[in-house]
C-alpha positions as CSV (number, residue, x, y, z in Angstrom):
1,M,0.0,0.0,0.0
2,R,1.4,3.4,-1.2
3,N,2.1,6.4,1.2
4,E,-0.7,8.3,-0.1
5,E,-3.3,5.5,0.2
6,L,-2.4,5.0,3.8
7,A,-2.7,8.9,4.5
8,G,-6.1,8.8,2.5
9,L,-7.4,5.9,4.6
10,V,-6.5,7.8,7.8
11,V,-8.2,10.9,6.7
12,R,-11.4,9.1,5.6
13,A,-11.3,7.3,8.9
14,R,-11.2,10.7,10.8
15,G,-14.2,11.9,9.0
16,L,-16.5,8.9,10.3
17,A,-19.8,10.2,11.7
18,L,-22.2,7.4,12.6
19,F,-19.4,4.9,13.4
20,R,-17.1,7.4,15.0
21,G,-17.1,5.5,18.4
22,V,-15.6,2.5,16.6
23,L,-12.2,4.3,16.5
24,G,-12.3,4.9,20.2
25,T,-10.8,1.6,21.4
26,R,-7.0,1.6,22.1
27,P,-6.3,-0.8,19.3
28,A,-8.1,1.2,16.7
29,R,-6.3,4.6,18.0
30,D,-2.9,2.5,17.8
31,L,-3.8,1.3,14.2
32,L,-4.6,4.9,13.0
33,S,-1.4,6.1,14.6
34,L,0.6,3.3,12.9
35,L,-0.9,4.2,9.5
36,G,0.0,7.7,10.1
37,L,3.6,6.8,10.8
38,L,3.8,4.4,7.8
39,A,2.8,7.1,5.4
40,R,5.7,9.3,6.3
41,E,8.6,9.3,3.7
42,R,11.0,8.1,6.4
43,P,9.1,6.7,9.4
44,D,10.9,6.3,12.7
45,A,11.6,2.8,13.6
46,G,11.5,3.6,17.3
47,E,8.1,5.2,17.1
48,V,6.6,2.5,14.8
49,A,7.9,-0.1,17.2
50,G,6.4,1.5,20.2
51,V,2.9,1.8,18.4
52,V,2.8,-1.7,17.2
53,G,4.0,-3.2,20.4
54,G,1.0,-1.3,22.0
55,L,-1.3,-2.5,19.3
56,W,-0.4,-6.1,19.9
57,A,-0.8,-5.9,23.5
58,G,-4.2,-4.1,23.2
59,L,-5.5,-6.9,20.7
60,A,-4.2,-9.5,23.0
61,A,-6.0,-8.0,26.1
62,S,-9.3,-7.8,24.2
63,R,-9.6,-11.2,22.9
64,D,-12.9,-11.6,21.1
65,P,-12.5,-14.5,18.7
66,L,-15.3,-13.7,16.4
67,L,-12.8,-14.3,13.4
68,P,-9.3,-16.0,13.3
69,D,-7.4,-12.8,12.8
70,A,-7.2,-10.7,16.1
71,W,-7.5,-7.3,14.5
72,Q,-10.4,-8.2,12.2
73,A,-12.2,-9.9,15.3
74,H,-11.6,-6.9,17.5
75,F,-12.7,-4.3,14.8
76,L,-15.9,-6.2,13.8
77,G,-16.7,-6.6,17.5
78,S,-16.3,-3.0,18.0
79,I,-18.6,-2.3,15.0
80,L,-21.3,-4.6,16.3
81,D,-21.0,-3.4,19.9
82,D,-21.1,0.4,19.1
83,E,-24.4,2.0,20.2
84,N,-24.9,4.9,17.8
85,P,-27.8,6.6,16.0
86,F,-27.7,3.9,13.1
87,S,-27.6,0.8,15.4
88,L,-30.2,2.0,17.9
89,G,-32.5,3.4,15.2
90,A,-32.3,0.0,13.4
91,E,-33.0,-1.8,16.8
92,T,-36.1,0.1,17.5
93,G,-37.4,0.1,13.8
94,E,-37.0,3.9,13.5
95,L,-34.2,4.2,10.9
96,P,-34.3,7.5,8.9
97,P,-33.2,7.1,5.0
98,A,-30.5,9.7,6.0
99,L,-28.9,7.4,8.6
100,L,-29.1,4.3,6.3
101,G,-27.5,6.5,3.5
102,Q,-24.8,7.6,5.7
103,A,-24.1,4.1,6.9
104,R,-23.6,2.9,3.2
105,R,-21.0,5.6,2.8
106,E,-19.1,5.0,5.9
107,L,-19.1,1.1,5.7
108,P,-16.5,1.0,2.9
109,V,-14.2,3.1,4.9
110,L,-14.6,0.6,7.9
111,Q,-14.0,-2.3,5.3
112,G,-10.7,-0.6,4.3
113,L,-9.6,-0.7,8.0
114,F,-10.7,-4.2,8.5
115,G,-8.8,-5.5,5.4
116,L,-5.5,-4.6,7.3
117,G,-5.4,-7.9,9.0
118,T,-2.7,-8.6,11.5
119,R,-0.4,-10.5,8.9
120,S,-0.9,-7.7,6.5
121,L,0.0,-5.0,9.0
122,L,3.2,-6.8,10.0
123,A,4.2,-7.3,6.5
124,L,3.7,-3.6,5.9
125,V,5.8,-2.7,8.9
126,E,8.6,-4.9,7.8
127,E,8.5,-3.7,4.2
128,R,9.0,-0.1,5.4
129,L,11.3,-1.1,8.2
130,P,13.3,-4.3,7.6
131,E,15.1,-3.9,11.0
132,L,11.9,-4.5,12.8
133,G,11.2,-7.9,11.0
134,G,10.5,-11.0,13.1
135,L,9.7,-8.9,16.2
136,W,6.0,-9.8,16.5
137,E,4.1,-13.1,16.2
138,P,0.9,-12.6,14.2
139,L,-2.1,-12.8,16.5
140,V,-4.5,-15.3,15.2
141,Y,-7.1,-17.5,16.9
142,P,-6.8,-21.0,15.5
143,G,-9.9,-22.2,17.6
144,A,-12.3,-19.4,16.6
145,G,-15.5,-21.0,15.5
146,G,-17.5,-23.7,17.4
147,D,-21.2,-22.8,17.9
148,V,-22.2,-20.0,15.7
149,S,-24.0,-17.3,17.6
150,P,-26.1,-14.6,15.7
151,R,-23.1,-12.2,16.4
152,Q,-20.5,-14.6,14.8
153,E,-22.9,-15.1,12.0
154,I,-23.2,-11.5,11.0
155,A,-19.5,-11.1,11.5
156,R,-18.6,-13.9,9.0
157,K,-21.2,-12.4,6.5
158,L,-19.4,-9.3,6.7
159,A,-15.9,-10.7,6.6
160,A,-16.9,-12.6,3.3
161,A,-18.7,-9.6,1.7
162,P,-17.0,-8.0,-1.3
163,D,-18.4,-4.4,-0.7
164,W,-19.5,-3.3,2.8
165,G,-21.4,-0.4,1.1
166,G,-24.2,-2.9,0.1
167,C,-24.3,-4.2,3.5
168,A,-26.1,-1.6,5.3
169,E,-29.4,-3.2,5.4
170,L,-27.8,-6.6,6.4
171,L,-26.3,-4.8,9.4
172,A,-29.6,-3.1,10.1
173,G,-31.5,-6.4,10.1
174,H,-29.0,-7.7,12.6
175,F,-29.5,-4.8,15.0
176,A,-33.3,-5.1,14.7
177,R,-33.2,-8.9,15.5
178,Q,-30.4,-8.9,18.1
179,G,-30.2,-5.5,19.5
180,A,-27.5,-2.9,19.5
181,G,-24.4,-2.6,21.8
182,T,-24.5,-4.9,24.7
183,L,-27.9,-6.2,24.0
184,G,-26.5,-7.7,20.9
185,R,-23.6,-9.4,22.6
186,Y,-25.0,-10.6,25.8
187,R,-28.1,-12.4,26.6
188,A,-28.5,-11.9,30.3
189,F,-28.2,-8.9,32.4
190,R,-28.5,-7.7,36.1
191,W,-30.0,-4.4,37.1
192,R,-27.7,-2.4,39.2
193,E,-27.4,1.1,40.2
194,G,-29.7,2.2,37.4
195,G,-28.0,0.4,34.6
196,L,-28.0,-3.1,32.8
197,V,-24.9,-5.0,33.7
198,P,-24.1,-7.7,31.4
199,V,-23.7,-11.4,32.7
200,E,-20.7,-12.8,30.8
201,S,-21.2,-16.4,31.8
202,P,-24.9,-16.9,32.4
203,D,-26.3,-20.3,33.7
204,P,-26.1,-22.5,30.3
205,V,-29.3,-24.7,31.5
206,R,-31.4,-25.8,28.4
207,L,-34.9,-26.8,28.1
208,E,-33.9,-30.2,26.9
209,D,-31.7,-30.6,30.2
210,L,-34.7,-30.2,32.5
211,V,-36.4,-33.6,33.1
212,A,-40.2,-33.9,33.9
213,Y,-42.7,-30.9,34.5
214,E,-43.1,-30.8,30.7
215,E,-46.8,-29.8,31.0
216,E,-46.1,-27.1,33.5
217,R,-43.6,-25.6,31.2
218,R,-45.7,-25.7,28.1
219,P,-47.9,-22.7,28.9
220,L,-44.6,-20.7,29.7
221,I,-43.1,-21.7,26.4
222,E,-46.2,-20.6,24.5
223,N,-46.3,-17.3,26.6
224,T,-42.7,-16.5,25.6
225,E,-43.2,-17.3,22.0
226,R,-46.1,-14.9,21.9
227,L,-44.0,-12.2,23.5
228,L,-41.5,-12.6,20.8
229,A,-44.1,-12.5,18.1
230,G,-45.4,-9.0,19.4
231,L,-48.7,-10.9,20.3
232,P,-50.6,-10.3,23.7
233,S,-48.8,-12.0,26.5
234,H,-48.9,-12.3,30.3
235,H,-46.6,-11.7,33.3
236,A,-46.1,-15.1,34.8
237,L,-45.8,-16.3,38.3
238,L,-44.2,-19.6,39.1
239,Y,-44.8,-21.0,42.5
240,G,-44.1,-24.3,44.2
241,P,-41.8,-25.9,46.8
242,P,-38.0,-25.2,46.6
243,G,-36.1,-27.4,44.2
244,T,-39.0,-28.0,41.5
245,G,-37.2,-26.3,38.6
246,K,-38.9,-23.0,38.7
247,S,-35.8,-20.7,38.3
248,S,-34.1,-23.2,35.9
249,T,-37.2,-23.1,33.7
250,V,-37.0,-19.3,33.3
251,K,-33.3,-19.4,32.6
252,A,-33.7,-22.1,30.2
253,L,-36.5,-20.2,28.3
254,A,-34.2,-17.2,28.0
255,N,-31.4,-19.5,26.6
256,A,-33.6,-21.1,24.2
257,Y,-34.9,-17.9,22.6
258,A,-31.7,-15.8,22.8
259,A,-31.0,-16.2,19.1
260,D,-34.5,-14.7,18.4
261,G,-33.7,-11.6,20.3
262,L,-34.9,-12.4,23.9
263,R,-33.0,-11.0,26.9
264,L,-33.4,-11.8,30.4
265,V,-32.7,-9.1,33.2
266,E,-32.4,-10.2,36.8
267,L,-33.9,-7.9,39.3
268,P,-33.5,-8.6,43.0
269,K,-36.4,-8.5,45.1
270,E,-34.8,-5.8,47.3
271,D,-34.7,-3.4,44.2
272,L,-38.4,-3.8,43.3
273,G,-38.7,-0.1,44.1
274,R,-36.6,0.6,41.0
275,L,-38.7,-1.5,38.8
276,P,-40.5,1.6,37.1
277,E,-37.0,2.9,36.4
278,L,-36.0,-0.3,34.8
279,M,-39.2,-0.5,32.8
280,Q,-38.6,3.0,31.5
281,T,-35.0,1.9,30.4
282,L,-36.3,-1.1,28.6
283,R,-39.2,0.8,27.0
284,R,-36.6,2.7,24.8
285,R,-35.0,-0.6,23.5
286,G,-36.2,-2.6,20.6
287,A,-35.5,-6.1,22.1
288,R,-37.9,-8.4,24.0
289,F,-37.3,-8.7,27.7
290,I,-38.1,-11.1,30.5
291,V,-37.6,-9.3,34.0
292,F,-36.7,-12.2,36.4
293,V,-37.5,-11.8,39.9
294,D,-36.6,-15.0,41.9
295,D,-37.9,-16.2,45.2
296,L,-40.7,-13.5,45.4
297,S,-42.6,-13.0,48.6
298,F,-43.6,-10.4,51.2
299,E,-43.8,-10.2,54.8
300,E,-47.1,-8.8,56.2
301,D,-45.3,-5.5,57.2
302,E,-43.7,-5.0,53.8
303,V,-45.4,-2.4,51.6
304,S,-43.3,-2.7,48.4
305,Y,-45.6,-5.2,46.9
306,K,-48.0,-2.2,46.3
307,T,-45.5,-0.8,43.8
308,L,-45.4,-4.1,42.0
309,K,-49.2,-4.3,42.0
310,A,-49.5,-0.9,40.4
311,L,-47.1,-1.6,37.7
312,L,-48.4,-4.9,36.7
313,E,-52.0,-3.5,36.4
314,G,-53.4,-0.2,37.4
315,S,-50.5,2.2,37.0
316,V,-51.1,5.3,34.6
317,A,-48.0,4.1,32.8
318,P,-48.3,0.2,31.9
319,P,-45.3,-1.9,31.3
320,P,-44.2,-1.8,27.7
321,Q,-45.5,-4.6,25.6
322,S,-41.9,-5.9,24.9
323,V,-41.5,-6.5,28.6
324,R,-42.8,-9.4,30.6
325,L,-42.3,-10.0,34.4
326,Y,-41.7,-13.7,35.3
327,A,-41.4,-14.3,39.1
328,T,-40.8,-17.3,41.0
329,S,-42.1,-18.1,44.6
330,N,-42.5,-20.6,47.2
331,R,-45.7,-18.8,48.3
332,R,-48.7,-19.0,46.2
333,N,-50.3,-15.7,47.5
334,L,-46.9,-14.0,47.7
335,V,-47.9,-11.9,50.7
336,R,-47.7,-13.8,54.2
337,E,-51.1,-14.1,55.8
338,R,-51.6,-14.8,59.4
339,F,-54.6,-16.0,61.4
340,S,-54.2,-12.8,63.3
341,D,-55.0,-10.9,60.1
342,R,-58.5,-12.1,60.5
343,E,-59.0,-10.6,63.9
344,E,-61.8,-8.0,64.3
345,D,-59.7,-5.1,65.3
346,D,-59.6,-4.2,61.5
347,V,-63.0,-2.8,60.8
348,H,-62.6,-3.8,56.9
349,V,-60.8,-7.1,57.6
350,H,-62.2,-8.6,54.4
351,D,-60.9,-5.7,52.3
352,T,-57.4,-6.0,54.0
353,M,-57.1,-9.8,53.2
354,Q,-58.2,-9.2,49.5
355,E,-55.7,-6.3,49.1
356,K,-53.0,-8.6,50.2
357,L,-54.1,-11.6,48.2
358,S,-54.8,-9.7,44.9
359,L,-51.1,-9.2,44.0
360,A,-50.8,-12.9,42.7
361,A,-54.0,-12.2,40.7
362,R,-52.2,-9.4,38.7
363,F,-50.1,-12.1,37.1
364,G,-52.1,-13.3,34.0
365,L,-50.5,-16.7,33.9
366,R,-49.9,-18.6,37.1
367,V,-48.1,-22.0,37.0
368,T,-47.9,-24.5,39.8
369,F,-44.8,-26.8,40.1
370,P,-45.8,-29.3,42.6
371,P,-43.6,-31.5,44.7
372,P,-42.8,-34.6,42.7
373,D,-44.3,-38.0,43.8
374,Q,-41.9,-40.9,43.9
375,K,-42.8,-41.8,40.4
376,R,-41.7,-38.3,39.0
377,Y,-38.7,-38.2,41.4
378,L,-37.5,-41.4,40.0
379,E,-38.2,-40.3,36.3
380,I,-35.8,-37.1,37.1
381,V,-33.2,-39.3,38.5
382,F,-33.4,-41.9,35.6
383,G,-33.4,-39.0,33.0
384,L,-30.5,-37.2,34.4
385,A,-28.5,-40.4,34.8
386,R,-29.1,-41.2,31.0
387,A,-28.0,-37.7,29.9
388,R,-24.7,-38.0,31.7
389,G,-24.1,-41.6,30.4
390,L,-24.0,-43.1,33.9
391,A,-24.0,-46.9,33.6
392,M,-25.9,-48.6,36.6
393,P,-28.4,-51.4,36.6
394,E,-31.9,-49.6,36.8
395,E,-32.9,-51.3,40.1
396,E,-29.8,-50.5,41.9
397,L,-30.1,-46.8,40.7
398,R,-33.7,-46.8,42.0
399,E,-32.7,-48.1,45.5
400,R,-29.9,-45.7,45.9
401,A,-32.1,-42.8,44.7
402,L,-34.8,-43.6,47.2
403,L,-32.2,-44.1,50.0
404,W,-30.8,-40.6,49.1
405,E,-34.2,-39.0,49.2
406,R,-34.9,-40.6,52.7
407,W,-31.6,-39.2,54.1
408,H,-31.8,-35.6,52.5
409,P,-34.2,-32.8,52.9
410,G,-37.3,-33.7,51.0
411,R,-38.2,-35.1,47.5
412,S,-37.6,-32.7,44.8
413,G,-35.9,-32.0,41.4
414,R,-32.8,-30.6,43.3
415,T,-32.6,-33.4,45.5
416,A,-32.7,-35.8,42.3
417,R,-29.8,-33.7,40.6
418,Q,-27.8,-33.7,44.0
419,F,-28.1,-37.4,44.1
420,V,-26.9,-37.9,40.4
421,D,-24.1,-35.3,41.0
422,G,-22.7,-37.5,43.9
423,L,-23.2,-40.6,42.0
424,E,-21.3,-39.3,38.8
425,A,-18.4,-38.2,41.1
426,G,-18.2,-41.6,42.9
427,L,-18.3,-43.5,39.7
428,K,-15.6,-41.5,38.2
429,E,-13.4,-41.8,41.5
430,R,-13.3,-45.6,40.9
């Protein structure tokens, strides 16, 4: 690449408007500095060496194996993760023609920078400054690949495209389906201090990993699919004894439909007062969300349940149609009720009781996960053992599972899993 070509690419990159944030990462800044140095008639070897060393270190620290080449993987990841008027407009379905046209103009500039792969850059450096030859190992990810996520799929399509100027609609479609910025990269979040914090390694549980309770899960699956389709859907309350798979069901649903644009946001019960703020944040985004509140219940002296009641149904500002609340509870009516509540010192005792019990009624879908009987408990044990490939005669497995259940706290799906965990560890120790 000639000096004037390098200088021209730097100038055009400086003129980016929509994708200006893509150049804000340390590796991108180092790359532009390197191109500027190499465009000189006599580049200084010390300056070039310092910038290349910083670029190499930055790429090694920001490992994102979307593609085999470290620079190309980092740069494409930055494009996909950048929240800008184009990506956010595509996500919400409000993309003016001017933004689409500007994206068509800027994407070829980004493609020019993308084309400078790690090997090409080092070859360019060695061509200009032979004394620096052999100083750096090309950074590549031989293992890049495996299961292809939507983010990896769009990265590969862009990498193979001959002209990015014609890929504006392709990129907009990705943002519309998967979300922009962190929504496109992560599938699970926690709500903390007024913001969405990504969960980098969420629980990988899948629906096919869950044994039994298929009938209980079916209405939740249907409700989630309606949410994704933009059809009327319900807030859902899952209640039953501990260990029956309520929380695992919600997390498995989020994993199953993540590729369809579903995102899970975990909200701790103690932060329920921030629920209106969270809903307002999600209202501005184009994705579909499940707000997950685990182990929801209230003591008789707590009043925060009134905020939840109002938001579910009755508030002036209802929750957005793209957001549904899925809560789990060990208590069917959510608010503790005592016999003392029925005493006659309250003039309107019936109204007081109904006011407490009406919270559960605000959930349009209520699903009971009953404690397993012996047949269902053994079904779970046998299913988990098969899934893990544990070889043991069925009668011996049955006897040991029943003995475990008698010596441990109650019969549940969790008890079954703990038994199989211990069994697997014991078999592998032999």
